[in-house]
Structure formats: C-alpha cells, structure tokens
C-alpha positions in Angstrom: -7.9 11.0 24.0 -5.9 8.8 26.3 -2.5 7.5 25.3 -2.1 3.9 24.4 -0.4 3.2 27.7 -3.4 4.7 29.5 -6.1 2.7 27.8 -4.5 -0.8 27.9 -6.2 -2.7 30.7 -4.0 -3.6 33.6 -3.7 -7.3 34.3 -3.6 -7.9 38.1 -2.3 -11.1 39.5 -5.2 -13.3 40.6 -4.0 -16.5 42.1 -7.4 -17.9 42.9 -8.5 -17.5 39.3 -5.4 -18.8 37.6 -2.3 -17.1 36.1 -2.2 -13.7 34.5 -1.9 -15.5 31.1 -5.1 -17.3 31.7 -6.9 -14.0 32.6 -5.6 -12.3 29.5 -6.7 -15.0 27.1 -9.9 -16.0 28.9 -8.9 -19.6 29.8 -8.9 -21.4 33.1 -7.9 -25.0 33.6 -10.4 -25.4 36.4 -13.4 -24.5 34.3 -16.0 -27.2 34.2 -17.9 -28.2 31.1 -21.7 -27.7 31.3 -22.1 -31.3 30.1 -19.8 -32.8 32.8 -16.2 -33.9 32.9 -14.7 -33.3 29.5 -12.5 -36.3 29.9 -15.5 -38.5 29.4 -16.1 -37.0 25.9 -14.8 -39.3 23.2 -11.7 -38.0 21.6 -13.3 -38.8 18.2 -15.7 -35.9 18.7 -12.9 -33.4 18.9 -13.2 -30.8 16.2 -10.2 -31.1 13.9 -10.5 -27.4 13.1 -9.7 -26.4 16.7 -6.0 -26.4 16.5 -4.6 -25.5 20.0 -2.0 -26.3 22.6 0.8 -28.6 21.4 -0.8 -29.2 18.0 -0.7 -25.5 17.3 2.8 -25.1 18.6 4.0 -28.0 16.5 2.3 -26.7 13.3 3.5 -23.2 13.9 7.1 -24.5 14.3 6.9 -26.3 11.0 5.6 -23.2 9.3 8.2 -21.0 10.9 10.9 -23.4 9.7 9.4 -23.3 6.2 9.4 -19.5 6.1 12.9 -19.3 7.6 14.2 -21.5 4.8 12.4 -19.2 2.3 14.1 -16.1 3.8 17.5 -17.7 4.0 17.3 -18.6 0.3 15.9 -15.3 -0.8 19.3 -13.7 -1.7 19.9 -16.6 -4.1 16.3 -16.9 -5.4 15.4 -15.7 -8.9 13.4 -12.5 -9.2 11.6 -13.7 -12.3 11.2 -17.0 -14.1 11.0 -17.9 -17.8 7.5 -17.9 -19.3 7.7 -21.6 -19.9 7.7 -22.3 -16.2 4.2 -20.9 -16.0 3.0 -24.2 -17.4 3.3 -25.5 -13.8 0.2 -23.5 -12.9 -2.0 -26.2 -14.5 -0.7 -28.7 -11.9 -2.5 -26.8 -9.1 -6.1 -26.8 -10.2 -7.2 -29.7 -8.1 -10.2 -29.6 -5.8 -9.6 -29.8 -2.1 -9.5 -33.4 -0.8 -12.3 -35.0 1.3 -9.7 -35.8 4.0 -7.0 -33.4 4.8 -3.3 -33.6 3.7 -0.4 -33.6 6.2 1.0 -30.2 6.8 4.4 -31.0 5.2 2.7 -32.0 2.0 0.7 -28.8 2.0 3.8 -26.7 2.5 5.6 -28.7 -0.3 2.7 -27.7 -2.7 3.0 -24.1 -1.7 6.8 -24.1 -2.1 6.5 -25.5 -5.6 3.6 -23.2 -6.6 5.6 -20.1 -5.5 8.3 -20.7 -8.1 6.7 -19.6 -11.4 6.1 -16.0 -10.4 7.6 -12.5 -10.1 9.4 -12.5 -6.7 8.3 -9.2 -5.3 10.2 -9.6 -2.0 13.7 -9.9 -3.4 16.1 -7.0 -3.5 16.3 -7.2 -7.3 12.6 -6.4 -7.7 12.5 -2.8 -9.0 9.4 -2.9 -11.2 6.1 -1.0 -10.7 6.2 0.4 -7.1 7.6 -2.3 -4.8 7.1 -2.6 -1.1 9.0 -5.6 0.4 6.8 -7.7 2.6 8.0 -6.8 6.1 8.3 -10.0 8.2 7.3 -8.3 11.5 4.1 -7.1 9.8 3.4 -10.7 8.9 3.9 -11.6 12.6 1.3 -9.0 13.5 -1.1 -10.6 11.0 -0.6 -14.0 12.6 -1.4 -12.5 16.0 -4.4 -10.7 14.7 -5.6 -13.7 12.7 -5.5 -16.0 15.6 -7.1 -13.6 18.1 -9.5 -12.5 15.4 -10.8 -9.4 17.2 -13.9 -7.6 15.8 -12.8 -4.0 15.2 -15.6 -2.8 13.0 -17.1 -1.2 16.1 -15.2 0.3 19.0 -16.9 -1.7 21.7 -15.8 -5.0 20.1 -12.2 -4.6 21.1 -11.7 -1.1 22.5 -8.1 -1.3 23.6 -7.0 -2.9 20.3 -9.1 -0.3 18.4 -7.2 2.4 20.4 -3.9 1.1 19.1 -5.1 1.6 15.6 -6.5 5.0 16.4 -3.1 6.1 17.8 -1.4 4.9 14.5 -4.0 6.9 12.5 -3.3 10.0 14.5 0.4 9.6 13.9 -0.2 9.3 10.2 -2.3 12.4 10.2 0.5 14.3 11.9 3.0 12.8 9.5 1.3 14.5 6.5 0.7 17.7 8.5 -3.1 17.5 8.8 -4.8 19.3 11.8 -6.3 17.7 14.8 -9.7 17.6 13.1 -8.3 15.0 10.7 -8.9 11.2 10.9 -8.7 8.3 8.6 -9.2 4.6 7.9 -6.9 1.7 7.0 -8.0 -0.1 3.8 -7.0 -2.9 1.6 -5.0 -0.5 -0.5 -4.9 2.9 -2.2 -7.7 1.9 -4.6 -10.3 1.5 -1.9 -8.9 4.5 -0.1 -9.3 6.6 -3.3 -12.9 5.4 -3.7 -13.7 6.6 -0.2 -11.8 9.9 -0.8 -14.0 10.7 -3.8 -17.1 9.7 -1.8 -16.1 12.3 0.8 -15.5 14.9 -1.9 -18.8 14.2 -3.5 -20.6 14.4 -0.1 -19.0 17.7 0.7 -19.4 19.4 -2.7 -22.0 17.7 -4.9 -24.0 15.4 -2.7 -27.1 15.1 -4.9 -26.5 16.5 -8.4 -23.1 14.9 -9.0 -23.5 13.8 -12.6 -22.3 17.2 -13.8 -19.4 17.2 -11.4 -15.8 17.3 -12.8 -12.5 16.1 -11.3 -9.1 17.2 -12.6 -6.0 15.1 -12.8 -3.1 14.5 -15.2 -2.3 11.5 -17.4 0.4 10.6 -14.8 -2.3 10.0 -12.2 -2.9 6.4 -11.2 -5.9 4.8 -12.9 -7.4 4.1 -9.5 -8.8 7.6 -9.8 -10.7 6.8 -13.0 -11.9 3.5 -11.6 -13.1 5.0 -8.3 -15.1 7.6 -10.2 -16.7 4.9 -12.3 -17.6 2.8 -9.3 -19.2 5.8 -7.7 -21.5 6.3 -10.8 -19.8 9.3 -12.4 -20.0 9.5 -16.2 -16.8 9.0 -18.2 -16.4 12.7 -19.0 -16.3 13.6 -15.3 -12.6 13.1 -15.3 -10.7 15.9 -17.0 -7.1 15.4 -18.0 -4.9 18.4 -17.4 -1.7 18.5 -19.5 1.7 18.2 -17.8 4.6 20.6 -18.2 8.1 19.9 -19.2 8.9 18.4 -15.8 5.9 16.0 -16.0 4.0 18.1 -13.4 0.4 19.4 -13.6 0.3 22.6 -15.6 -1.5 24.9 -13.1 -2.2 27.5 -15.7 -4.1 25.0 -17.8 -5.9 23.7 -14.7 -7.3 27.2 -14.1 -8.4 27.5 -17.7 -10.1 24.1 -17.6 -12.1 25.0 -14.4 -13.2 28.3 -16.0 -14.3 26.6 -19.2 -16.2 23.8 -17.4 -18.1 26.3 -15.2 -19.0 28.3 -18.3 -20.3 25.1 -19.9 -22.6 24.4 -16.9 -20.4 21.8 -15.3 -19.7 21.6 -11.6 -15.9 21.4 -10.8 -15.5 19.9 -7.4 -12.2 18.1 -7.0 -8.6 18.3 -8.1 -6.1 15.4 -7.7 -2.4 16.1 -7.3 0.4 13.5 -7.3 2.8 13.2 -4.5 4.9 10.6 -6.3 3.4 9.6 -9.7 3.5 5.9 -10.4 5.4 6.1 -13.7 8.2 8.5 -12.6 7.7 9.4 -8.9 7.1 13.0 -9.8 5.5 15.4 -7.3 3.0 17.9 -8.6 3.2 21.6 -7.5 1.1 20.9 -4.4 1.2 24.5 -3.0 0.0 26.0 -6.3 -2.7 23.5 -6.7 -3.9 23.9 -3.2 -4.2 27.6 -3.7 -6.3 27.1 -6.8 -8.5 24.6 -5.0 -9.2 27.1 -2.2 -10.0 29.9 -4.5 -12.2 27.8 -6.7 -13.9 25.9 -3.8 -12.6 22.5 -4.9 -11.8 19.4 -2.8 -8.0 19.1 -2.9 -7.0 15.4 -3.0 -3.4 14.2 -2.9 -2.5 10.8 -4.2 0.5 10.0 -2.0 0.2 6.2 -2.3 3.7 6.1 -3.6 5.5 9.0 -2.0 3.6 9.8 1.2 5.9 8.1 3.6 9.0 10.0 2.3 7.5 12.6 4.6 9.5 10.9 7.2 12.7 12.2 5.5 13.9 15.8 5.3 14.1 15.6 1.5 10.7 14.1 1.2 9.1 16.8 3.4 10.8 19.5 1.4 9.6 18.1 -2.0 6.0 17.6 -0.8 5.4 21.0 0.7 1.7 21.7 0.4 0.5 18.2 1.2 -0.6 19.5 4.6 -3.3 21.7 2.8 -5.1 18.6 1.4 -8.7 17.7 2.1 -7.8 14.1 1.7 -4.6 12.1 1.3 -4.2 8.5 0.2 -1.2 6.6 1.5 0.0 3.0 0.9 1.9 1.5 3.9 2.4 -1.6 1.7 4.7 0.7 -0.4 6.5 3.3 1.7 6.4 1.3 5.0 7.3 -1.9 3.2 4.3 -3.8 4.6 2.7 -6.9 2.9 0.2 -6.1 0.2 -3.3 -5.3 1.5 -2.5 -2.1 3.5 -3.8 1.3 2.3 -4.8 4.4 4.2 -7.1 7.4 3.7 -6.7 10.5 5.8 -9.4 13.2 5.6 -9.0 16.7 6.9 -12.5 16.8 8.4 -13.4 13.6 10.2 -17.1 14.6 10.2 -17.2 14.5 6.4 -15.6 11.1 6.5 -18.3 10.0 8.9 -21.2 11.5 6.9 -20.0 9.9 3.7 -20.0 6.4 5.1 -22.6 6.3 7.9 -26.0 4.6 7.7 -28.4 3.8 10.6 -27.2 0.9 12.7 -29.3 -2.3 12.5 -31.2 -3.5 15.5 -29.0 -6.6 15.9 -26.2 -4.3 17.1 -28.3 -2.7 19.8 -26.7 -4.7 22.6 -23.3 -3.1 22.1 -22.2 -0.4 24.5 -21.1 2.9 23.3 -17.3 2.9 23.1 -14.8 5.7 23.7 -13.3 5.1 20.3 -14.9 5.3 16.8 -16.7 2.6 15.0 -14.7 2.1 11.8 -17.8 0.6 10.2 -19.2 4.2 10.2 -16.1 5.6 8.6 -15.4 3.2 5.7 -17.1 0.9 3.1 -16.3 -2.1 5.2 -18.5 -3.4 8.0 -16.5 -6.6 8.9 -12.9 -5.9 8.5 -9.5 -7.5 9.4 -7.6 -5.9 12.3 -5.2 -4.0 10.0 -4.0 -1.7 12.8 -1.6 -4.2 14.3 0.3 -4.7 11.1 1.3 -1.0 11.4 1.5 -0.7 15.1 3.7 -3.7 15.8 6.5 -2.9 13.3 6.6 0.8 14.2 6.8 0.1 17.9 9.2 -2.8 17.5 11.7 -1.2 15.1 11.1 2.4 15.8 10.4 5.2 13.4 14.1 5.9 12.8 14.6 2.5 11.1 11.9 3.4 8.5 13.3 6.9 8.0 16.8 5.5 7.4 15.6 2.9 4.9 13.7 5.6 3.0 16.6 7.9 3.0 18.7 5.1 1.5 16.2 4.6 -1.3 16.5 8.3 -2.2 20.3 7.9 -2.2 20.2 4.8 -4.4 17.9 6.5 -6.9 20.1 9.6 -7.1 23.2 7.4 -7.6 21.5 5.4 -10.4 20.5 8.7 -12.1 24.0 10.1 -11.9 25.5 6.8 -13.2 23.1 6.6 -16.2 23.2 10.3 -17.0 26.5 10.2 -18.8 25.9 6.9 -20.6 25.7 7.3 -24.4 22.5 6.2 -26.1 20.4 6.7 -23.0 17.9 9.5 -22.3 16.6 10.3 -18.8 13.6 12.2 -17.6 14.9 14.8 -15.2 16.4 14.1 -11.8 14.2 11.9 -9.6 11.9 13.6 -7.1 11.7 10.4 -5.1 13.0 6.9 -5.9 12.1 6.1 -9.5 14.5 6.7 -12.4 13.0 6.7 -15.9 15.4 6.0 -18.8 15.1 5.1 -22.5 17.4 4.1 -25.3 18.0 6.9 -27.7 20.5 5.8 -30.3 21.7 8.4 -32.8 19.7 8.3 -36.0 17.1 6.0 -34.4 13.4 6.7 -34.9 11.0 6.9 -32.0 9.8 3.4 -32.8 13.3 2.1 -33.1 14.2 3.5 -29.7 10.9 2.2 -28.2 11.8 -1.3 -29.5 15.4 -1.0 -28.1 14.1 0.1 -24.7 11.7 -2.8 -24.5 14.5 -5.2 -25.6 16.8 -3.7 -23.0 14.3 -4.4 -20.2 13.7 -7.8 -21.6 17.4 -8.7 -21.5 17.9 -7.3 -18.0 14.9 -9.3 -16.7 16.1 -12.4 -18.4 19.0 -12.6 -16.0 16.5 -13.6 -13.3 18.4 -11.4 -10.8 16.7 -8.0 -11.6 13.2 -7.2 -12.6 12.3 -3.8 -14.2 9.1 -2.5 -15.9 8.3 0.0 -18.6 5.9 2.9 -19.0 4.9 5.4 -21.7 5.6 9.1 -21.2 4.5 11.4 -24.0 4.0 8.4 -26.3 7.6 7.2 -25.7 8.6 4.0 -24.0 10.7 4.4 -20.9 12.3 1.8 -18.6 11.7 2.3 -14.9 14.1 1.6 -12.0 11.7 1.8 -9.0 13.6 1.5 -5.8 11.4 1.1 -2.7 12.0 -2.4 -1.2 13.9 -2.3 2.1 15.9 -5.3 0.7 17.1 -3.5 -2.4 20.8 -2.7 -1.9 23.4 -0.7 -3.6 24.7 -3.9 -5.2 21.2 -4.6 -6.7 20.9 -1.1 -8.2 24.5 -1.2 -9.5 23.8 -4.5 -11.3 20.7 -3.1 -12.9 22.6 0.1 -14.0 25.5 -1.9 -15.4 23.2 -4.2 -17.4 21.5 -1.1 -18.9 24.8 0.6 -19.7 26.1 -2.6 -21.3 23.0 -2.8 -23.6 23.2 0.9 -24.5 26.9 0.7 -25.3 26.3 -2.2 -27.7 23.7 -0.2 -29.7 26.6 1.6 -31.4 28.1 -1.7 -32.5 24.9 -3.3 -33.9 
C-alpha cells in the first residue's frame, strides 16, 4: 500500500484554468451557467440553504467566537447542576419556525440549553469513563461535514479513504496485530462490539448459532449482552465467569465452564476479556485467556474500549500483554484519544473474516463506480452511508503528534496512582487494589457499620462531592457493595482537580467518626 504522501493527488499550477485553490475545490469564476448569465437570475431565487463565500465566513466567525467564549469560561463552569435546573428543559420543546431565526438567537438558545447538564468536557468530570471532546477533532468534523465526502466506497473519495486506511493500519500496529488485520471506525464501542460478535459467529458458528456460548465476567460492559441480543442469540448464550480476588476473570473456572457446556451439547465459540473494565479499569489475564481460546478453538475478543490506548504508554503495554493475540479488539478513541463522542473502532485479526461477515452483493445502481485501490467500508461494517470519521482521528494525530497523546495518558496513570496513594491511608475508606489503569474505586467503611450503612455512606459521600458543582463522580457495585469511582481520562483533568476530589472524600470519611 502506498503511503499517504504517495496517494495524495498533486495539484499543479494551471493559470489558464484558475488558481490551485479553484482546482482543488472544483470552482472556477469563469464558468458559465447553462441558462445564461447568472447575474440576470433574480436574487430572490437564491437558495437560502446554500451558505457560501462571505455569508459562510461571517457565520463561521460568529460560531467560533461563541465556542471560544465557551472554552474560555470552561475552567469556571460548573460540572453538574442541581436537579431543579432541569426544569428548563421544558422551555425547549418548541417546533421549528416557518421562517428562520437569526444566528445570534439560535446560539443564545443553545447556550441556555447547555446549562442544565453534566459538563463532560470539564476537568472535574471524573464519572463513568470520560473522554474530553478534543477541539481539533471538532475542527476535523467541520471540514468533513462541509466537504461531505462519500467514503462508504473507496472510489467515492480514494485519497481521503486512504487517510482513514492509514490510521486503521496504525491502530492495528498499536495493539500488536499482524499485517493481516484491518478494522472499521464506528459510532462507538457498542456498534464495534456488535460487528465483533458477528465476525466471531461467522468464523465459528455461521449457521447453527443458537447453541453457541460466549464467556465474560460480570465486570464486562453490558454492550456485550446487548450485541448478542441484537444478533439473535438467546439469553443463556452469555455465560458469566466469576472473578478472582483481584476482579479478574478466573481462568480455572473459565476452563470448567467450557468443558461443562460442551458436555451439555452447547457450542462454546467466544471468550471476552477486559482490557480496562468499566467499573474499575481492571485488566483480565489476557495471555492466559488467549491460551485457553487457542486450545479450545474459541474466538478471543478483547474489550479495550476503555484501556486500549494506554498501549501508547510503557505501563499500559506491560499491563495488557496478550492483547496482540486477540481475534478482535474494540477501542474507543472517544475515550483514550479524548475525541468527541461518536468514535469507536473494531480491529479484526483476519480482514477476510471482517469482509465475509458484512458483505452482500452490490446493487446495480452502484455499477458505474470504478474499482478503487482502497477498500469499500460498506463491505466491512453495518453502515452503508457513513460520516467521514477518519479525519477526526487523522487530523489530531498529525497536528499534535503521537507523543502529545502518550504524555497525556501517562499523566492520567500518574494521577490515578497519586489518588490511590492519598486515599489508601485514610480512615473509614476501603479501596479495591491498586489501579491497573486510571480508575480508583473506593467506599466508606466505618467501624461497626453494616454493609447497608457503608453503602448509604458511600452514596452520600458522592452526592456531597457532586453537590459542589466542581467535581462529578459516579458509583458502581462490586460484589454487591457500592463503590465510588474516580475515573481519570479527560485531557483537561489536572492534579488540582484530582486533589480536590480526594480532599472532599477524605473530609467526608473523617467526619464519619464524629457523627
């Protein structure tokens, strides 16, 4: 395959046909309208949807100023709002007007509507698995949205497709997959997981899949169960393997479950391992699970939606040894690469299986398209028409460089480790092991308190931390106990933000003895 620089068409100066800019974008001020001089056409017939030239520049300037104000205020913006402010939502249920509103009025409505929400782009957002909303990715979306290339087939925009292909090859190398691997960009890990199981079903149980079984732990994201349901598997197809004392899949019990299912006439065909569970960021024993998958002829799927991009760091690669043996890997660039929501990725070890799982015969209305050097993504994913997602990865990676992302991820690992060390010696707090990645799970554990008492105290602690409006945490259940989660993955989350969260939790825990 040619490198990106080799496949980008050269633009030669052509003074007789207009400037290079006109050649690139397909415009020429000397073109004549087929119906005569366009100056004679009444301006009242101009399509108001066709925003161009100075109108576009003026509108874009207004929007950029609006977003610049948003970003400048972000450090002072609340991370969450009191529940009563959600009453404002009822003010925005109006139908669109017959005649358009001025842009300043539209932006004012958006600004007001954005207030009663959880502010996911602020540094204090440490709930769930945050991402960050990288601004340069949004710039790429603007470019892609205005140009609106069709990238479902390679012939539609071959050089732009090539940029996306190059990013996908880089991602395959990142997780250690061989040259036979390829992948797709999706709306998120949920759709990527759906396609992963479709590949697994195609490779192992293409026809009689109703007796197929898939193995995962209770720490595996519910996207797994949902994907299996959407693919038509019965509810008992998903087998839950218990976790060990470190919240990792118990490989001994995995082997026993596979043996028992085969003896009962079931068809084990896939095992799911976590490379950063959602609740605690725990990494399953990937090498041991890979060995079992090979021996038992199972598809080995790794859910690395949370943790996959820590492969950029030395610590992350060390903790995820074995991921390179996967048959499929799910990644979420809108987590570990900090991109806006709507960017997932599936990598498959054998690109032919990816193609077989998703390809149908092309319809006759596409017969005019020439064969392209690069793949038709419509043959590799559930989507036929798709947005040009490749640019939202390609542009930030080339603009900032890989080192900027590696440094940011290393910082998140440091912040999580610092938070763990600070909380470890705090009375009345119980932690779940040292963090594998960037989530710290902690619960209140007052002397003499029952499990329910400590659950209630943990929920109250998170409620009080969130009530400040500066920090937002979430909770989960581990072995039927409530734990608070400090999930550190936004590039805007600083040592100050984490220290504020830790101090608030310590203050609450210290007061438990006095209440």
